[in-house]
C-alpha positions as CSV (number, residue, x, y, z in Angstrom):
1,M,21.0,-3.2,17.5
2,R,21.5,-6.9,16.5
3,A,17.6,-6.6,16.4
4,A,17.7,-3.9,13.9
5,G,20.4,-5.5,11.5
6,I,18.5,-8.5,11.6
7,G,15.1,-6.6,10.5
8,F,17.4,-4.5,7.7
9,W,18.6,-8.0,5.9
10,I,15.4,-9.6,6.0
11,L,14.0,-6.4,4.3
12,I,16.5,-6.3,1.9
13,V,16.5,-10.1,0.9
14,E,12.6,-9.9,0.6
15,T,12.7,-6.7,-1.7
16,G,11.7,-7.2,-5.2
17,A,12.4,-5.6,-8.2
18,A,12.0,-1.7,-8.6
19,Q,9.7,-0.6,-11.3
20,A,10.2,2.8,-12.9
21,H,6.6,2.9,-13.8
22,S,5.0,1.0,-11.0
23,P,0.8,1.9,-10.9
24,V,-0.5,3.4,-7.8
25,P,-2.8,1.5,-5.6
26,G,-6.0,2.4,-6.5
27,I,-5.0,4.4,-9.2
28,E,-5.4,3.2,-13.0
29,G,-6.0,4.3,-16.3
30,F,-6.7,7.9,-17.1
31,Y,-6.4,9.2,-13.4
32,I,-2.4,7.4,-13.6
33,G,-2.0,9.3,-16.6
34,L,-3.1,12.6,-15.0
35,L,-0.4,11.9,-12.2
36,H,2.1,10.8,-14.8
37,P,3.5,14.4,-14.8
38,F,4.6,13.7,-11.6
39,S,6.4,10.4,-11.5
40,S,10.1,11.7,-12.7
41,P,12.2,14.7,-11.5
42,T,12.6,15.4,-15.4
43,Q,9.0,16.0,-16.3
44,I,9.2,18.2,-12.9
45,L,11.4,20.5,-13.7
46,L,10.5,20.8,-17.6
47,I,7.3,21.7,-16.3
48,L,8.6,24.6,-13.6
49,G,10.7,25.7,-16.3
50,A,8.2,26.1,-19.0
51,G,5.4,27.6,-16.6
52,L,7.9,30.5,-15.5
53,L,8.6,31.1,-19.0
54,I,5.0,31.6,-20.0
55,G,4.0,33.2,-17.1
56,G,6.6,36.0,-17.6
57,F,4.6,37.3,-20.9
58,P,1.4,39.3,-21.3
59,R,-2.3,37.3,-21.3
60,D,-2.2,37.6,-25.3
61,K,1.3,36.3,-26.0
62,V,0.7,33.8,-23.2
63,R,-2.3,32.2,-25.1
64,W,-0.3,31.0,-27.9
65,L,2.2,29.7,-26.1
66,L,-0.3,27.2,-24.2
67,A,-1.5,26.5,-27.7
68,A,2.1,25.8,-28.7
69,F,2.3,23.2,-25.3
70,L,-0.9,21.8,-26.0
71,A,-0.1,21.1,-29.9
72,F,3.4,19.7,-29.5
73,S,2.4,17.9,-26.0
74,F,-0.3,15.9,-28.2
75,A,2.4,15.3,-30.9
76,G,4.7,13.9,-28.7
77,L,2.4,11.2,-28.1
78,F,2.9,9.8,-31.0
79,W,6.6,9.9,-30.6
80,S,8.6,6.6,-29.0
81,G,8.9,7.5,-25.4
82,S,12.6,5.5,-25.8
83,A,13.5,8.3,-27.6
84,V,13.5,10.7,-24.9
85,S,16.9,10.2,-22.7
86,D,17.7,12.1,-19.4
87,T,20.2,14.2,-20.9
88,L,18.1,15.9,-23.5
89,A,15.3,16.1,-21.1
90,Y,17.8,18.0,-18.6
91,T,19.4,19.9,-21.1
92,V,15.8,21.5,-22.7
93,A,15.1,22.1,-18.8
94,I,18.4,24.2,-18.4
95,A,17.9,26.3,-21.6
96,T,13.8,27.2,-21.1
97,S,14.5,27.6,-17.2
98,A,17.4,29.9,-18.0
99,L,15.7,31.8,-21.0
100,A,13.0,32.5,-18.4
101,A,15.4,33.8,-15.7
102,A,17.6,36.2,-18.4
103,S,14.6,37.6,-20.9
104,A,11.6,38.0,-18.2
105,N,9.5,38.3,-21.0
106,R,11.8,39.2,-24.1
107,F,12.2,37.1,-26.9
108,F,9.1,35.5,-27.7
109,P,10.2,33.4,-30.5
110,A,13.0,31.7,-28.9
111,A,10.2,30.8,-26.0
112,V,7.7,29.6,-28.4
113,V,10.5,27.1,-29.8
114,C,11.4,26.1,-26.2
115,V,8.0,25.3,-24.9
116,A,7.3,23.5,-28.2
117,I,10.2,21.6,-27.6
118,T,9.4,21.0,-23.7
119,G,5.9,20.3,-24.8
120,L,7.3,17.5,-27.4
121,L,9.3,15.4,-24.8
122,L,6.7,15.6,-22.3
123,G,4.2,14.0,-24.2
124,A,7.1,11.5,-25.4
125,M,7.6,10.6,-21.8
126,S,4.0,10.0,-21.5
127,V,3.5,7.0,-23.8
128,P,3.2,3.9,-21.7
129,D,5.4,0.7,-22.3
130,G,3.1,-1.5,-23.3
131,G,-0.8,-2.9,-23.2
132,L,-3.9,-3.1,-25.0
133,W,-4.3,0.0,-27.1
134,W,-7.7,1.5,-25.3
135,D,-6.0,1.2,-22.1
136,R,-3.0,3.1,-23.7
137,F,-5.1,5.4,-24.9
138,V,-6.8,6.3,-22.1
139,T,-3.9,7.0,-20.2
140,M,-2.2,8.9,-22.4
141,S,-5.4,11.3,-22.7
142,G,-4.9,11.1,-18.8
143,S,-1.3,12.4,-19.4
144,L,-2.3,14.9,-22.1
145,A,-4.8,16.4,-19.9
146,G,-2.7,16.5,-16.5
147,L,0.1,18.3,-18.4
148,N,-2.1,21.1,-20.1
149,I,-4.0,21.4,-16.7
150,L,-0.8,21.6,-14.5
151,M,0.9,24.3,-17.1
152,L,-2.4,26.1,-17.6
153,Y,-2.6,26.9,-13.6
154,L,1.2,26.9,-13.1
155,S,1.5,29.9,-16.0
156,G,-1.9,31.4,-14.7
157,L,-0.4,31.8,-11.2
158,V,2.7,33.8,-12.5
159,V,0.6,36.2,-14.5
160,V,-2.0,36.6,-11.8
161,L,0.9,37.8,-9.6
162,N,2.3,39.8,-12.1
163,E,-0.7,41.6,-12.6
164,R,-1.9,42.0,-9.0
165,V,0.9,41.9,-6.8
166,Q,2.2,45.0,-6.0
167,W,5.8,44.3,-5.4
168,A,9.1,45.5,-7.0
169,M,11.2,42.5,-6.5
170,L,8.4,39.9,-7.4
171,L,9.6,39.7,-11.1
172,V,13.2,39.4,-9.1
173,A,11.8,36.9,-7.2
174,I,10.4,34.6,-10.3
175,R,13.5,35.2,-12.5
176,I,15.9,33.5,-9.3
177,A,13.4,30.6,-9.0
178,A,13.8,30.0,-12.7
179,A,17.6,30.3,-12.5
180,W,17.4,27.7,-9.6
181,I,15.4,25.4,-11.6
182,A,18.2,25.6,-14.1
183,A,21.0,25.3,-11.5
184,V,19.1,22.3,-10.5
185,S,18.6,20.9,-14.1
186,S,22.7,21.3,-14.5
187,M,23.5,19.6,-11.5
188,M,21.1,16.2,-12.9
189,L,22.8,16.8,-16.1
190,A,26.3,16.5,-14.5
191,I,25.1,13.7,-12.5
192,Q,24.6,12.0,-16.1
193,F,27.8,12.0,-17.3
194,A,29.5,11.3,-13.6
195,P,31.1,8.3,-13.1
196,A,29.2,5.3,-11.0
197,S,31.6,5.2,-8.3
198,S,31.2,8.7,-7.4
199,V,27.1,8.5,-7.9
200,A,27.3,5.4,-6.3
201,A,28.9,7.2,-3.4
202,L,26.5,10.5,-3.0
């Protein structure tokens, strides 16, 4: 036990400063941008909520929703990443996933708005903190590709399941998954307003 305690304190003393966007060893440039959507809970919850929402609609409407996501995620690259707070991101994640859980494939205009705002936020969150303009361009290109490929596959999976799986409870299961995403996003949002002492106790 004593040796373990000494080892623990050595580890604490030798640990360097934490970095929010530390590079993945051996991966840089376009590929680090490609993996960026997986770098934070806010982005993951936004992507999951929007993917389930888009996938709940018929194919003819899915195309328009994916086009809106592409356009606004691209526009988000020109919006300062520091302008996106976790509070705003979790709020949008709640709205998007709650709409997916409540409406299934209804309220198309509201879905377009939610998907567009989600794309805008995710694009803005993909802007590198600094560096040479070419390096930033390459990384942002990877982020844009990663976001849209991920959204395409996630929403496409939901569309294919809805079309090919003959199971009456599938739609209910997808709506329950969306409701869970909304619930997790709500808890993450609540943590943003919790006292620091309460968060530390968790």
